[in-house]
C-alpha angles and dihedrals in degrees: 000000000000115000092330094158094051094042092052093046094049092043090055090059116096109271092243091055100052107108099234095042091044091053092049092049103037105017133247092291091069093061126091120232090258092052093050091050090047090058090052091049089048096192140032131208134266088272104034136041122229087256090056091052091046091051090051089054092051091049094055089094138015086242089072115190093006091064089068091067090074101025122121131222088244092055094049090046089063090070109096109252095019109105132181093278095055092041090053092049092055095045090048091051092049092049092049090051091050092050093047092050093048094045090052091051095046095056109103091348115152125201113218098157145341091287088066090052090052092048090051099047110018100093092044096048110027096083099041113126093210131048113263121194115208135174125212110214115213137190125220091279092051092249112150113254095179145325114234132186115230102178146349120216138051110332117254136147093259097060098034099056123169089231092063094042099048096036087067092046094050093048091054094043092240119179092197142003138207120212118220135177137158134237110218089205088069092237109112096195108130123244124223089257091053090055094045093050091048093052090047092053092046090054091049091048092052090055093048095041098245114120122225099216101184146336112228120192116205119216131171102303092332137075143199123220115201091200093049090050091047095241090130 
């Protein structure tokens, strides 16, 4: 019988304490992180409720809910009772939340200096376990058109190619771009490769007519601006 153990356990809870009913009656704000995750998971297993599985996810790291922002399907799948379907549901929900948050920030956001870049991207990028290379597309007034990811992984010339960078900028009619990537170590000091890639992209931008205005490296609560430090 499908999910009998979970169904019986949840049904025995007071009506006002069941996650779905609680959300309908009191709103999302009334739910704990585990309860919200349980709704996304939808069902548990014969041995564990959806809330049990959600709690196990949150206990994977001492960062709790924040750890899900950089978790993989494979990592979640290691939890007993969490298969590929449930892992995919959670990762998809996290990604949708990230995109909504970034889209909301981007609207009518103007870049006046590296601090604005940090304010825009810090919370999204500071806890990532891998390097992510993004570009901020700007119009002539330095309003943000979009933030687009170019690559994930250690920066090198093969994965951060001018073709990929400026193809996005041309499609969105950008007049200028700002490069941004994170250092998982938390130290934003640029490497030699970071500087070489930046200079290469600046040269390509000059030929195309799209200015590379800065390259901001995101650390853990701190950042490094190559323009501010006169490296470009």
